[in-house]
C-alpha positions as CSV (number, residue, x, y, z in Angstrom):
1,M,0.0,0.0,0.0
2,S,1.6,3.3,-1.0
3,R,0.7,6.7,0.1
4,T,1.6,10.3,-0.9
5,C,3.4,13.1,1.0
6,D,1.1,15.0,3.3
7,A,2.5,18.4,2.2
8,I,0.0,20.6,0.4
9,G,0.1,19.9,-3.4
10,C,2.8,17.2,-3.3
11,K,2.1,14.0,-5.2
12,A,5.4,12.3,-4.2
13,A,5.0,8.7,-3.1
14,T,6.1,7.9,0.4
15,A,6.6,4.6,2.1
16,P,4.1,3.4,4.7
17,G,4.9,5.0,8.0
18,K,6.5,8.1,6.4
19,F,4.7,11.4,6.9
20,M,6.2,13.4,4.1
21,C,8.6,13.0,1.2
22,L,12.3,13.8,2.1
23,K,12.2,17.1,0.3
24,H,9.3,18.4,2.5
25,W,10.4,16.5,5.7
26,R,13.7,18.4,5.7
27,L,11.7,21.7,5.9
28,V,10.0,20.6,9.2
29,P,11.8,21.8,12.3
30,L,13.7,19.1,14.2
31,F,11.5,19.5,17.3
32,T,8.4,18.9,15.3
33,Q,10.0,15.9,13.5
34,R,10.8,14.4,16.9
35,V,7.3,14.8,18.2
36,I,5.8,13.2,15.1
37,N,8.3,10.3,15.2
38,E,8.0,9.6,18.9
39,C,4.2,9.7,19.0
40,F,3.9,7.6,15.8
41,R,6.3,4.9,17.1
42,A,4.6,4.8,20.5
43,G,1.1,4.3,19.0
44,K,1.6,2.6,15.7
45,N,0.7,-0.9,16.8
46,G,-2.8,0.1,17.9
47,M,-3.1,3.1,15.6
48,T,-3.5,5.1,18.8
49,F,-1.3,7.9,17.4
50,L,-4.4,9.1,15.5
51,R,-5.9,10.0,18.9
52,D,-2.8,11.5,20.3
53,L,-3.3,15.3,20.4
54,D,0.5,16.0,20.4
55,Y,0.9,13.9,17.3
56,L,-2.1,15.5,15.5
57,E,-1.0,19.1,16.4
58,A,2.6,18.4,15.3
59,C,1.4,17.0,12.0
60,S,-0.9,19.9,11.4
61,S,1.9,22.3,12.3
62,A,4.4,20.6,10.0
63,I,1.9,20.9,7.1
64,D,1.3,24.6,7.9
65,I,5.0,25.3,8.1
66,V,5.8,23.7,4.8
67,A,2.8,25.3,3.2
68,G,4.0,28.7,4.4
69,L,7.5,28.2,3.1
70,E,6.2,27.2,-0.3
71,G,3.8,30.1,-0.5
72,W,0.5,28.3,-0.1
73,R,-2.0,30.8,1.4
74,D,-5.5,29.5,0.8
75,Y,-5.8,25.8,1.6
76,S,-8.3,23.9,3.7
77,E,-7.6,22.5,7.1
78,S,-5.7,19.3,6.9
79,A,-7.1,16.0,8.1
80,Y,-4.7,16.2,11.0
81,G,-6.0,19.6,11.9
82,R,-9.6,18.4,11.9
83,L,-8.7,15.3,14.0
84,A,-6.9,17.5,16.5
85,R,-9.9,19.8,16.7
86,L,-12.2,16.9,17.3
87,Q,-9.8,15.4,19.9
88,R,-9.7,18.7,21.8
89,E,-13.5,18.8,21.8
90,R,-13.7,15.2,23.1
91,M,-11.2,16.1,25.9
92,K,-13.4,19.1,26.9
93,Q,-16.5,17.0,27.0
94,A,-14.7,14.3,29.1
95,A,-13.6,17.0,31.6
96,V,-17.1,18.2,32.2
């Protein structure tokens, strides 16, 4: 199963478990790369990383950073951004 880079407008193929193609990954700050990698590794067996707010926010941030560097201005919220928003809403509801 192949997938494509999560950077806006990129059609480069990436291996399973890779978030972005190497060209775009190198534009992501090291701290953000570390958060993405650590959260992914910690939750990949049960796919729990998709409910990890740190992971979702780091992915959304990485996409926004790369988009900004490449001059993208008008693009819709990423799937990671939507999942992060939903996770924050769930956490608020659970706290009530």
